[in-house]
TORKOL-4160 file (C-alpha; in steps of 0.2 Angstrom, whole numbers, padded with zeros to 4 digits, m for minus):
239
<pt num="1" X="0983" Y="m0214" Z="0468"/>
<pt num="2" X="0981" Y="m0216" Z="0449"/>
<pt num="3" X="0965" Y="m0215" Z="0438"/>
<pt num="4" X="0955" Y="m0226" Z="0449"/>
<pt num="5" X="0953" Y="m0213" Z="0462"/>
<pt num="6" X="0948" Y="m0195" Z="0465"/>
<pt num="7" X="0951" Y="m0183" Z="0479"/>
<pt num="8" X="0938" Y="m0186" Z="0493"/>
<pt num="9" X="0935" Y="m0167" Z="0495"/>
<pt num="10" X="0930" Y="m0167" Z="0476"/>
<pt num="11" X="0917" Y="m0181" Z="0478"/>
<pt num="12" X="0899" Y="m0176" Z="0473"/>
<pt num="13" X="0888" Y="m0169" Z="0486"/>
<pt num="14" X="0876" Y="m0183" Z="0483"/>
<pt num="15" X="0888" Y="m0196" Z="0490"/>
<pt num="16" X="0887" Y="m0200" Z="0508"/>
<pt num="17" X="0905" Y="m0200" Z="0512"/>
<pt num="18" X="0917" Y="m0194" Z="0526"/>
<pt num="19" X="0926" Y="m0179" Z="0519"/>
<pt num="20" X="0940" Y="m0180" Z="0532"/>
<pt num="21" X="0953" Y="m0193" Z="0536"/>
<pt num="22" X="0957" Y="m0203" Z="0520"/>
<pt num="23" X="0962" Y="m0192" Z="0505"/>
<pt num="24" X="0955" Y="m0202" Z="0491"/>
<pt num="25" X="0940" Y="m0211" Z="0486"/>
<pt num="26" X="0935" Y="m0223" Z="0472"/>
<pt num="27" X="0931" Y="m0216" Z="0455"/>
<pt num="28" X="0916" Y="m0221" Z="0444"/>
<pt num="29" X="0919" Y="m0230" Z="0428"/>
<pt num="30" X="0907" Y="m0224" Z="0413"/>
<pt num="31" X="0890" Y="m0233" Z="0415"/>
<pt num="32" X="0872" Y="m0230" Z="0417"/>
<pt num="33" X="0873" Y="m0216" Z="0430"/>
<pt num="34" X="0884" Y="m0200" Z="0431"/>
<pt num="35" X="0893" Y="m0196" Z="0447"/>
<pt num="36" X="0879" Y="m0184" Z="0453"/>
<pt num="37" X="0866" Y="m0197" Z="0452"/>
<pt num="38" X="0876" Y="m0213" Z="0455"/>
<pt num="39" X="0891" Y="m0219" Z="0465"/>
<pt num="40" X="0903" Y="m0233" Z="0464"/>
<pt num="41" X="0898" Y="m0250" Z="0471"/>
<pt num="42" X="0914" Y="m0249" Z="0482"/>
<pt num="43" X="0908" Y="m0233" Z="0490"/>
<pt num="44" X="0891" Y="m0240" Z="0493"/>
<pt num="45" X="0897" Y="m0255" Z="0501"/>
<pt num="46" X="0910" Y="m0246" Z="0512"/>
<pt num="47" X="0902" Y="m0230" Z="0516"/>
<pt num="48" X="0883" Y="m0232" Z="0515"/>
<pt num="49" X="0880" Y="m0250" Z="0520"/>
<pt num="50" X="0896" Y="m0252" Z="0530"/>
<pt num="51" X="0898" Y="m0270" Z="0523"/>
<pt num="52" X="0917" Y="m0267" Z="0521"/>
<pt num="53" X="0931" Y="m0256" Z="0527"/>
<pt num="54" X="0944" Y="m0258" Z="0512"/>
<pt num="55" X="0943" Y="m0260" Z="0494"/>
<pt num="56" X="0951" Y="m0277" Z="0496"/>
<pt num="57" X="0936" Y="m0282" Z="0507"/>
<pt num="58" X="0924" Y="m0275" Z="0493"/>
<pt num="59" X="0932" Y="m0285" Z="0480"/>
<pt num="60" X="0931" Y="m0301" Z="0490"/>
<pt num="61" X="0912" Y="m0298" Z="0493"/>
<pt num="62" X="0910" Y="m0295" Z="0474"/>
<pt num="63" X="0919" Y="m0311" Z="0470"/>
<pt num="64" X="0910" Y="m0322" Z="0482"/>
<pt num="65" X="0893" Y="m0314" Z="0487"/>
<pt num="66" X="0883" Y="m0314" Z="0471"/>
<pt num="67" X="0878" Y="m0295" Z="0470"/>
<pt num="68" X="0865" Y="m0291" Z="0457"/>
<pt num="69" X="0861" Y="m0274" Z="0451"/>
<pt num="70" X="0844" Y="m0273" Z="0442"/>
<pt num="71" X="0845" Y="m0292" Z="0441"/>
<pt num="72" X="0862" Y="m0293" Z="0433"/>
<pt num="73" X="0878" Y="m0299" Z="0442"/>
<pt num="74" X="0891" Y="m0286" Z="0444"/>
<pt num="75" X="0909" Y="m0288" Z="0450"/>
<pt num="76" X="0917" Y="m0271" Z="0446"/>
<pt num="77" X="0920" Y="m0262" Z="0462"/>
<pt num="78" X="0919" Y="m0245" Z="0452"/>
<pt num="79" X="0903" Y="m0249" Z="0443"/>
<pt num="80" X="0890" Y="m0235" Z="0445"/>
<pt num="81" X="0874" Y="m0238" Z="0455"/>
<pt num="82" X="0861" Y="m0225" Z="0456"/>
<pt num="83" X="0844" Y="m0219" Z="0459"/>
<pt num="84" X="0830" Y="m0232" Z="0458"/>
<pt num="85" X="0843" Y="m0246" Z="0455"/>
<pt num="86" X="0839" Y="m0262" Z="0464"/>
<pt num="87" X="0853" Y="m0272" Z="0473"/>
<pt num="88" X="0852" Y="m0290" Z="0478"/>
<pt num="89" X="0864" Y="m0299" Z="0489"/>
<pt num="90" X="0860" Y="m0317" Z="0483"/>
<pt num="91" X="0869" Y="m0326" Z="0497"/>
<pt num="92" X="0859" Y="m0318" Z="0511"/>
<pt num="93" X="0843" Y="m0314" Z="0501"/>
<pt num="94" X="0843" Y="m0295" Z="0505"/>
<pt num="95" X="0836" Y="m0283" Z="0493"/>
<pt num="96" X="0838" Y="m0264" Z="0492"/>
<pt num="97" X="0833" Y="m0249" Z="0481"/>
<pt num="98" X="0844" Y="m0234" Z="0479"/>
<pt num="99" X="0835" Y="m0217" Z="0483"/>
<pt num="100" X="0839" Y="m0199" Z="0486"/>
<pt num="101" X="0835" Y="m0194" Z="0504"/>
<pt num="102" X="0829" Y="m0177" Z="0510"/>
<pt num="103" X="0847" Y="m0171" Z="0511"/>
<pt num="104" X="0850" Y="m0175" Z="0493"/>
<pt num="105" X="0861" Y="m0189" Z="0497"/>
<pt num="106" X="0861" Y="m0206" Z="0489"/>
<pt num="107" X="0853" Y="m0218" Z="0501"/>
<pt num="108" X="0846" Y="m0236" Z="0502"/>
<pt num="109" X="0829" Y="m0243" Z="0507"/>
<pt num="110" X="0826" Y="m0261" Z="0511"/>
<pt num="111" X="0813" Y="m0269" Z="0499"/>
<pt num="112" X="0805" Y="m0286" Z="0497"/>
<pt num="113" X="0811" Y="m0298" Z="0483"/>
<pt num="114" X="0795" Y="m0295" Z="0473"/>
<pt num="115" X="0798" Y="m0276" Z="0472"/>
<pt num="116" X="0816" Y="m0279" Z="0467"/>
<pt num="117" X="0810" Y="m0285" Z="0451"/>
<pt num="118" X="0803" Y="m0268" Z="0446"/>
<pt num="119" X="0813" Y="m0253" Z="0440"/>
<pt num="120" X="0805" Y="m0236" Z="0436"/>
<pt num="121" X="0814" Y="m0227" Z="0422"/>
<pt num="122" X="0810" Y="m0209" Z="0416"/>
<pt num="123" X="0809" Y="m0206" Z="0398"/>
<pt num="124" X="0821" Y="m0192" Z="0394"/>
<pt num="125" X="0820" Y="m0192" Z="0375"/>
<pt num="126" X="0812" Y="m0201" Z="0359"/>
<pt num="127" X="0821" Y="m0205" Z="0343"/>
<pt num="128" X="0817" Y="m0214" Z="0327"/>
<pt num="129" X="0829" Y="m0229" Z="0324"/>
<pt num="130" X="0827" Y="m0237" Z="0307"/>
<pt num="131" X="0809" Y="m0232" Z="0306"/>
<pt num="132" X="0805" Y="m0238" Z="0324"/>
<pt num="133" X="0802" Y="m0227" Z="0339"/>
<pt num="134" X="0815" Y="m0228" Z="0352"/>
<pt num="135" X="0813" Y="m0222" Z="0370"/>
<pt num="136" X="0828" Y="m0215" Z="0378"/>
<pt num="137" X="0828" Y="m0218" Z="0397"/>
<pt num="138" X="0836" Y="m0208" Z="0411"/>
<pt num="139" X="0849" Y="m0222" Z="0415"/>
<pt num="140" X="0855" Y="m0225" Z="0398"/>
<pt num="141" X="0843" Y="m0238" Z="0393"/>
<pt num="142" X="0834" Y="m0238" Z="0376"/>
<pt num="143" X="0818" Y="m0247" Z="0372"/>
<pt num="144" X="0810" Y="m0249" Z="0355"/>
<pt num="145" X="0791" Y="m0248" Z="0355"/>
<pt num="146" X="0778" Y="m0251" Z="0342"/>
<pt num="147" X="0766" Y="m0237" Z="0346"/>
<pt num="148" X="0769" Y="m0218" Z="0350"/>
<pt num="149" X="0759" Y="m0219" Z="0367"/>
<pt num="150" X="0773" Y="m0211" Z="0377"/>
<pt num="151" X="0779" Y="m0193" Z="0381"/>
<pt num="152" X="0795" Y="m0186" Z="0388"/>
<pt num="153" X="0793" Y="m0185" Z="0407"/>
<pt num="154" X="0783" Y="m0201" Z="0408"/>
<pt num="155" X="0789" Y="m0216" Z="0418"/>
<pt num="156" X="0790" Y="m0234" Z="0412"/>
<pt num="157" X="0790" Y="m0248" Z="0426"/>
<pt num="158" X="0801" Y="m0261" Z="0419"/>
<pt num="159" X="0801" Y="m0279" Z="0424"/>
<pt num="160" X="0819" Y="m0286" Z="0428"/>
<pt num="161" X="0830" Y="m0293" Z="0422"/>
<pt num="162" X="0822" Y="m0294" Z="0405"/>
<pt num="163" X="0818" Y="m0275" Z="0405"/>
<pt num="164" X="0800" Y="m0277" Z="0398"/>
<pt num="165" X="0788" Y="m0263" Z="0400"/>
<pt num="166" X="0775" Y="m0269" Z="0414"/>
<pt num="167" X="0767" Y="m0252" Z="0417"/>
<pt num="168" X="0766" Y="m0234" Z="0409"/>
<pt num="169" X="0765" Y="m0220" Z="0421"/>
<pt num="170" X="0760" Y="m0203" Z="0413"/>
<pt num="171" X="0766" Y="m0186" Z="0420"/>
<pt num="172" X="0750" Y="m0177" Z="0422"/>
<pt num="173" X="0737" Y="m0171" Z="0435"/>
<pt num="174" X="0736" Y="m0182" Z="0451"/>
<pt num="175" X="0752" Y="m0191" Z="0446"/>
<pt num="176" X="0763" Y="m0196" Z="0461"/>
<pt num="177" X="0780" Y="m0189" Z="0459"/>
<pt num="178" X="0797" Y="m0190" Z="0468"/>
<pt num="179" X="0808" Y="m0175" Z="0467"/>
<pt num="180" X="0826" Y="m0179" Z="0460"/>
<pt num="181" X="0833" Y="m0161" Z="0462"/>
<pt num="182" X="0830" Y="m0144" Z="0467"/>
<pt num="183" X="0826" Y="m0137" Z="0485"/>
<pt num="184" X="0814" Y="m0151" Z="0488"/>
<pt num="185" X="0824" Y="m0165" Z="0483"/>
<pt num="186" X="0818" Y="m0182" Z="0490"/>
<pt num="187" X="0800" Y="m0176" Z="0493"/>
<pt num="188" X="0785" Y="m0185" Z="0487"/>
<pt num="189" X="0770" Y="m0176" Z="0480"/>
<pt num="190" X="0754" Y="m0176" Z="0470"/>
<pt num="191" X="0754" Y="m0166" Z="0453"/>
<pt num="192" X="0741" Y="m0152" Z="0454"/>
<pt num="193" X="0746" Y="m0143" Z="0437"/>
<pt num="194" X="0759" Y="m0143" Z="0424"/>
<pt num="195" X="0763" Y="m0126" Z="0415"/>
<pt num="196" X="0776" Y="m0127" Z="0402"/>
<pt num="197" X="0792" Y="m0132" Z="0410"/>
<pt num="198" X="0785" Y="m0130" Z="0428"/>
<pt num="199" X="0776" Y="m0143" Z="0439"/>
<pt num="200" X="0765" Y="m0138" Z="0454"/>
<pt num="201" X="0762" Y="m0152" Z="0466"/>
<pt num="202" X="0755" Y="m0154" Z="0484"/>
<pt num="203" X="0767" Y="m0162" Z="0497"/>
<pt num="204" X="0762" Y="m0173" Z="0511"/>
<pt num="205" X="0758" Y="m0157" Z="0522"/>
<pt num="206" X="0746" Y="m0151" Z="0509"/>
<pt num="207" X="0757" Y="m0136" Z="0504"/>
<pt num="208" X="0757" Y="m0132" Z="0485"/>
<pt num="209" X="0775" Y="m0131" Z="0478"/>
<pt num="210" X="0781" Y="m0126" Z="0461"/>
<pt num="211" X="0797" Y="m0135" Z="0454"/>
<pt num="212" X="0805" Y="m0138" Z="0437"/>
<pt num="213" X="0798" Y="m0151" Z="0427"/>
<pt num="214" X="0815" Y="m0160" Z="0425"/>
<pt num="215" X="0815" Y="m0164" Z="0444"/>
<pt num="216" X="0798" Y="m0173" Z="0443"/>
<pt num="217" X="0800" Y="m0192" Z="0442"/>
<pt num="218" X="0783" Y="m0201" Z="0441"/>
<pt num="219" X="0782" Y="m0215" Z="0453"/>
<pt num="220" X="0764" Y="m0219" Z="0454"/>
<pt num="221" X="0746" Y="m0214" Z="0449"/>
<pt num="222" X="0739" Y="m0210" Z="0466"/>
<pt num="223" X="0752" Y="m0218" Z="0477"/>
<pt num="224" X="0770" Y="m0223" Z="0475"/>
<pt num="225" X="0772" Y="m0241" Z="0467"/>
<pt num="226" X="0789" Y="m0242" Z="0475"/>
<pt num="227" X="0796" Y="m0240" Z="0493"/>
<pt num="228" X="0804" Y="m0223" Z="0494"/>
<pt num="229" X="0807" Y="m0220" Z="0513"/>
<pt num="230" X="0815" Y="m0231" Z="0526"/>
<pt num="231" X="0799" Y="m0230" Z="0537"/>
<pt num="232" X="0787" Y="m0236" Z="0524"/>
<pt num="233" X="0780" Y="m0253" Z="0525"/>
<pt num="234" X="0783" Y="m0263" Z="0509"/>
<pt num="235" X="0765" Y="m0269" Z="0508"/>
<pt num="236" X="0760" Y="m0252" Z="0504"/>
<pt num="237" X="0768" Y="m0252" Z="0487"/>
<pt num="238" X="0763" Y="m0269" Z="0479"/>
<pt num="239" X="0757" Y="m0265" Z="0462"/>
């Protein structure tokens, strides 16, 4: 099948795909997400949204439907879309956000247009570039800031498509977090304590759970600022 495909059985566990039947599936091109945290637009349209059956249909949609990822038009069927990206179908005015469900699979939640203009980005590193502080974000973005007010593990809420910082969410006690890995992937909780590389949080049942700090993605101060579950009303998350 060539370099554009991989064997379906070798597809990451995070992808919602049928493992039987067809032998191959579209391969990601290098981009903002790895194959564990993202999937090709083609796979998303065919196997998650069920908007297309074939790659030819996918390419037709991409050429005619004006699909925007994080506010930017995309036409490459292999472009990687991943966690917390926003997807806009401009011709039908539909908006979605990519999340991880409780099974650890990449999934979609429908959102309102206002929310599609916000993108949470976790800070995974800080570097000095020509005397200025650069924040390295989880999806490959880099942002130059004037003041060192930010810590690794904090989240920036960016306004799209200009990618300006609209809110800074610190990782600390009472922060609302979304788990992006581990046994409790897809769970939402409130931070009770942070001890070195571990985070202790309270889930929606009131249970105290300990997890790795690397899995904690801050999504709000005392409630999520974005829609994370399909059953949540959008109004709950207006910032």
